[in-house]
N, C-alpha and C positions, 0 to 999 in steps of 0.2 A: 857322443858319450856324455853321460851325466857328470857334471862337475862334482857334485856331492849330494848323495841321497839324503832327504830329510830324516830318514831312519837313522843314518849314521850320526848326523848332528844331534838328534834327540838322544840317542843312546850315550854318546860321549858326555853330553850336558847332564843327562839324568844320573850318570855315574858320578859326575862331579858333585851334584847336589846331594846324592845319598851319602857320599863320603864327608860332606861338610856338615852333616847333621848328626854327629856322633853323640853329643850330649848338650844339655842346656843347664843342668845344675852342676857346677864345678866340683861339688863335694862327692858326687856319686855317678859318674858315667857308667853305662851298662851296655849289654850286648844288643838290646833292642834298638838302640839309637844308631847302630851301624847299618841298619836296613831301612832307615827312615827316608821318606820322600822319593822313593824310586818312581812313583807315578807322577811327580810334579812335571809340568810341561814348561820348558824354558822358551825363550823367544827363538822361533825358527821361521824360515821362509815357508809359508803355506804351499802345499802341493798345488799344481795347476799353473796355468799361464793365461795371460790376457789375450793371447792369440789362439785362434782355432787351429788344432793340429791337422785339420782336414783341408787338403788342397782340392779345388774344384775347377775342372776344365771349363774354360770360357764358353765352349760350345753348349754346355748345359744351362748356362744362365743368360745367354744372349737373347735379346728380345727381337721378335719379328716385327719390323716396321715397314711402312710404305713410304715411297718418295713422293707420292701424289697427295697434295694437301688442299687442292682447289675444289675437288668434288665434295658436295655436301649431301647428306641423306636425312630424311625425316625419320626419327627414331621414336616409336610409340611403346615398344616393349623390348627388353633385353633378356635373352635366355642364356644361362650359363650351363654348359654341359661338361661332363667328364670329371666332376668333383665327387669325391667320396669322403674325404676328411671333414669337409664342411658342407652343409646343405646348400642346394642351389639357391634357396630363398635367402640364406645369409649372405651369399656373394652378390646376388642380384640387388639386395638392399643397399650395397655400397654404391650402386650406379643409378639409383632412382632419380637423382637430380637431372640426369641426362634425358630422361624420357619426356616425350611431348615437345621436343625441339629438334632443330636441324643440327647435325654434327658433321664435322669434316673427318676424313680418314685419320688425320693426326690426332684429333680429339678422341676418336674411337680407339686408336692404338693406346692413347693415354689411359682410357678406361680399362683396357686389358692390363695395363701396368699396375693399376690400382689393385686389381685382384692378385697379381704376382706379388706385389709388396705386402699384401695382407697375409699371404702364405709365408713369405720369407721372414717376416717379423715374428712369426710363430714357430720358426725353426725348420721350415721346409725349404731348404736353401736351393734346391734344384727344380722346384715347382715353377711352372710358367703358364701364363694365360696368353692367348693370341686370337687373332681374327682369322678363321679359316675361310677359304674361298666360298662364296655364297652369293645368292641373289636375295636382296632385301625386298620382301613382299609385305605389303600392308604395314610397313614400318617396324617389322620384327627382325631383330638382330641377334645372331648367335655368337657367343664367345666360348671357345674351347679351352679346357684346362688340362695340361699335362702335369700331373702331380709329381712325377719323378719316382719311379719304382726301382727297387734293387734288382739288377739283372743277375750278376754273379759276384762272388768274392774271390779275389786272388791274394794269397798270402805268400810273402817272401820272408821266411823266418831264418834269421842268422843267429838266434839266441840259443841258450842252453835249455830253454823251456820247450816241452813237447808241442809240436804243431797241433796235435789233437786238442790240447787245452785251449789254445788260441782260437781254434775253430769253434769249440764249444761256447766260449764267451761271445763270439760274434753271432753265432746262431741263436743264443739265448736273447740277444737284443735286436737282431736284424734277421728278417725272413726274406727269402727270395720271392719277388713279386710284391713285397710290402712297400708302401709309400715311405720314402727316405725321410727320416726326421733327424734333425741335427742333434737334438738332446740325446736321443737313444744312441745315435752313432758315437757321439763323444763319450757317453757313459761306457760303451764297450771299449773304446780306445784307451780311456783312462784306467779301466780295470786291467787291461793288458799291460799298460805302462807301469802299474803298481807291482807287477810280478818281479820277484827277485831274479836277476839275470837278464833283464830287459833294459836296454838303454832307451833313449828318446824315440818313441814310436812315431811313425808317420803314416797318415791315411790320405788317399787321393781318390776323388771321384772322376771317372771318365765316361764318355759316351758309350752306351751299351750296344748290343747287336741289333736292337730294334728301337723305333721311335718311342720315347717315354721311359726307356730303361737306362739305368746308370750302373756301371761296374765299380766296385770298391776294391782298390789296391791297397793292401796293408803291408808296410815294410817294418819288420821287427829286428832292429840291430841288436847285437850282443853287447851286454855290459861286461865288465871285468869279472873273472871268476871269484874274486874276493875283494873286500874293501876293508881298510884298516886305518886306525888313527892312534896316535900316542899323545898323551896330555901330561904336562908337568906344571904344578902350581903350588902355592903355599896356603891353600884354603882349608887345610885340615885344622883340627883343634889342638890345644896346648898339651893335652894329656895322652893322645894317641898318635901324635905326629902331625905337624903343620905342613911339612913338605911331602908332596905325594907324586907318585908316578903311576899313570893309568894307561892301559892298553885296551883297545876295542878292535875286534876283527869279526868279519862276517863272511860266510861262504854262501855264494849265490846259487840257488837252485841245485843243491846236491842230488836231489831225487828227480830233477828235471820237471818239477811240478810247480815252479814259481815259489818254492819254499826257501826259507832262509835259516841257517844255523849260525848263531852268534855267540861270542864269548867275550866277557869283560873281566879284566883283572886289574888289581891295584894294590900298591904297597905304600907305606909311609916311611919316614925316616925313624919312626919308632917301631913297635911290634904290631902294626896293623896290616892285615892282609885280607883281600876280598876277591871273590870270583863269582861270576854269574853266567849261566848258560841258558840260552833260549832257542827253541825251535818253533817256527811258525810257518803255516802253509795255507793255501786256499782250499776251501771245501766247496766243491761244485763250481758253477760258472757265474753265479749271481753276485759275487763279491764277498761272500762269507769267508772269514779266516778263523783258524783256531790254532792253538799251540800250547806248549808246556814250557815251564821254566824251573830252574832250581838255582839256589845260591848258597854260599858258605862264606862266613867271615869270622875272623878271630882278632882279638885285641889284647893288649897288655898295657896297663896304665903306667905312665912314667911321671917325670917331674915330681911334684910334691907328694904324689901317691905311690911312688916307687916302693917305699918301705912296706906297703900293704900287700905287695905281691898280688895285685888285683888283675884278673884276666877273665876272658870269657869267649863264648862262641855263639853264633847265630846261624841257623840253617833254615831255609825255606824251600817249599815246593809248591807250584801253582799251575793252574790251567787258565787260559784266557781265550776269548773269542771276540770278534768284531764284525760289524756289518755296516756298509755305507747306506744311510737313510736318504741322503741327498748327495749327488755326485755330478757336478758340472765343472766347466772350465774355471770358474771363479769362486765356487763355493763347495764346501764339503762338510757334511755333518755325519758323524760316525757314532753308532751305538756300541758300547763295550760292556762286557761282563767278565768277571774273574773270580776265582776262588783260590785261597792260599792258606797254607799252614806254616807257622813259624815256630821253631823250637829254640828257646833262648836260655842260655846257661851263663851264670856269673859266679865267680869264685873270689873269695878273699882268703888266700892261703894263710896269711899271717894271723888271721882271727879264726881260721877253720870254719868259715861260713860259706855255704853253697846255696844258690837259688836257681830253681828250674821252673820255667814257665812255657806254656804253649798257647799260641794265639791262632784261632781259626776265624777266617773272615771272608765275606762276600762283598763284591763291589759291582755296582752298575753305574754307568756314566754315559754322558753325551759330550762329544768333542767336536768343535766346529772350527773351520778355517775359512776365511773370506778374504779375497783380494780384489781391489778395485783401482780406479785411477788415483795414483799417488797415495795409496794406503794398503795396509795389510793388517788383518785382525785375527784374533783367536780367542776362543772362550771354551770353558769346560765346566761341567757340573758333575760331581761325584757323590754317591750315597754309599755308605759303608755300614754293614751289619757284622758284628763279630762277637766272639766270646773268648775271654781270657781265663785260662786255667792255671792258677799258681799251685804247683805240685809240691813244693817244699813246705812242710807244716809250719816251721818258724816264720817263713816269709809270708805265708797266708795269714797267720795270726797277727803279724804286724800290719798287714794291709787292712784287715778287718777293723783294726782300731785306729786307722789313719785315713788313707785315701779311699779305701773300699773300691778298688778298681776291678777286683775279681768278679767274673760273671759276664753277662751280656752288656753290650754297649752299641752305640750308633753314633755316626758323625756324618756331616755334610760339608763338602768342600766346593767352593766356587772360585774360579780364576778367570781373568780376562786381560788381554793386552792388545795394544794397537801401535803401529808405527805409521805416522802420517807425514807426508812431504809438506814442507813449508815454502817450497820454491827454491830455486837456485841450488845451493849445496846444503840446505838446512832441513832437518826433520826433527820430529818430537816422538818420544816413546813414552807410553803410559801403561802402568800395570797395576792391577788390584788382585788380591787374593784374600780369602776369608775362610774360616772354619768355625762350625758350630758343633757342639757335642751334647749328648743327652745325659752324660754323667762323667765322673772323673775317668781319665784315660791312662792306660799304661804309657810309659815313656816312648814306646815304639809307635804309638798312634798320635802323639802330640804334634802340633805344628812347630817347626823349628825356625827360630828367628835369630838373625845375626850371622854375619859371614859374607862372603863374596857374592852370593846369589840372592840375598834378602836385604838386610840392613848393613851396608858396607862399613859404616863407622864403628861397628861393634864386632867383637870376635865371634867366630863360629861357635854355635851352641850357647849364645848369651841367654836366650829364652826358650823354654819348652812350654807350650801353652795348649790347654784344651780348646780354648776359643780365642781367636785373634783375627786382626785385619792387618794387611800389609799393603802399603802404597809405595810405588816407585815412579819417578819421573826423570826423564833425560832429555836434554836438548843437545842434538848432535849436529856436527858440521864436518864437511870433508875439507881437510887441511891441504892434503896432497892427493895424488891419484890413488895411492894405496894407504893413506893415513887418515883416520877419522878421530876427531876430538869430541869430547862430550863433558857436560857438567850435569850433575845429578843431585837428587834429594830423595832419601828413603825415610819412611816413617812406619812404625808398627805400634799397635796397642794390643795388649794381651791380657787375658784372664788366665792365670796359670792353672787354676783348678776350677772345674765347673761348680763344685761345692767345696767351700773352705773347710779345712780341718786343723789349721794351725793359726797362731796369731800373726804370722809373717804377712807382709803385704801380698795381696793376691792379684793386684792389677799393676802392670808396669807399662810404660811407654818409652820407646827409644827412637831416636831419629838422628839424622846427620846428612851432610852433603859433601860434595867433593868434585874432583875433576879426573879425567882419564883420557887415554888414547888407545886406539886399537889399530893394528897395522897388519897388512899382508906383505910379508917379506918376500916370499916367492909364491908361486901359484898355490902350493899346498901347505904353506906354513903361515900361522897366525900368531901374533903377540898381543897381549892386552895388559895394560897397567892402569890401576885405579888408586887414587889417594883420597881418603875420606876423613872428615873431621866430625866428631860426635857433638851431640847437644850437651845439656847440663847433666844428664844421667851418667853416672860413672859405671864402667863395665864391671861385671862380676865374674865372668867366665875366664878372664885372662887379665894380664897387666894392661894398664892404660897406655895407649899409643896415640900421639897426635902429630902427624896424621897416621891413620892405619893404612898400610900399603898392601895391595893385592897384586900378584903377578901370575900370569898364565901364558904358557906357550903350547901350541898344538901343531901337529904335523900329520897330514893325511897321505896315505900311500896305498 
């Protein structure tokens, strides 16, 4: 059984980020900020494992050797037969140094092993070269190659996913009679493992019904029918509620097609409420996925803005698709595309002011996960093209004389992070994120800085910037079996508006460091505490706190 799907971790953390980005200018939070940063990727364990999921019968990889080592033969020419993946000339070139000299049986068996090793280093894990019975005449030696071909596939499916889909994925990557390649085999197994409703898949290769054939046995365990998590933290903002309760739940394979139906909900201790639903499913058998999503949020400002009776709503609907360009045990690069429409409404009832906006946008991105010895890394590049339509005449007029955000826009986002082991119980985490824009952006498209997920020494929504760079560094150590301590430093530099339109400072830098601990109280419950001290820059989005304290508790079920 999977302990925790990366999708679940991503969704809970994405929800936390989106809710922590409600506003950056304390004098005028708005509806667009409640939908910010839903696509930001937090630190998660990349999918995949450093161990091959395929078990191979020892009979398929055993080398044929001779116990006689004293007999020697004159070898003038070596012929390699049975190879189709590589040409005979390529394989014979590996053994050219043996020609024109006497060789023992042990040395000739070693020559066959060189060809076997050549195949296996290139992913043909059941290929084998050997010396067949023969009479050596005129110094000409023959080495036979059994490349290892697929005999048949046997599927033991215990999951909610239809067996026909699992068969289609295997047939798309592996054909009966085809030479078995480890890369293609693992791609098929990883695609099956990605299906909602499937637990940790296991593949095994066993000797087939004839020499040179291997049978593939695929065991597909069932995952739980649903996955859920609840999150409680204080990472909200001052005006819509700092204390938040969030719930995520996902139904695995409701259509028995490896699809997933998920729902996220959250409320704050003020009048903030949020809900997002998404449905995602595989299309075909090559790894393409597509889905749809919709969300709704509403807010009401409290604290110093309560007398304005300010409130609003944000609704979105979108379509998304993804395809794995690279899919191996240790590396994954996925191409994504999405379109979305956002309808944003803000009201100041005390002043009888209403603002209505629509944002339509297109996103294309590449997301990569990489895992190696003592490290795991992740990066993404996003390009956004969109159009903002301010429908309220008075708001449009104000925008035209100030920020001029109405109309088309574009932005690019880059992010990368890595966790590397320093030996013993120590590791280091590094993160960088940057955004560039072609023009001034609406608040819903700005980069949000400040809060528990960005610059922890400053309040949520301290900065909203068209262009910015964020740097995070953590030194972590395991204090106890289930307790990790860390020290950190965060820094951000931001250009608030791509083009200035007011005499106010347009560039700000904020930074600070601190300490924290994270604990696994029980198998499914986690706690995290961070204390951060700011630099010389005073906060503007909230009252000053030294240190600033962030608390988070989560429970998975």
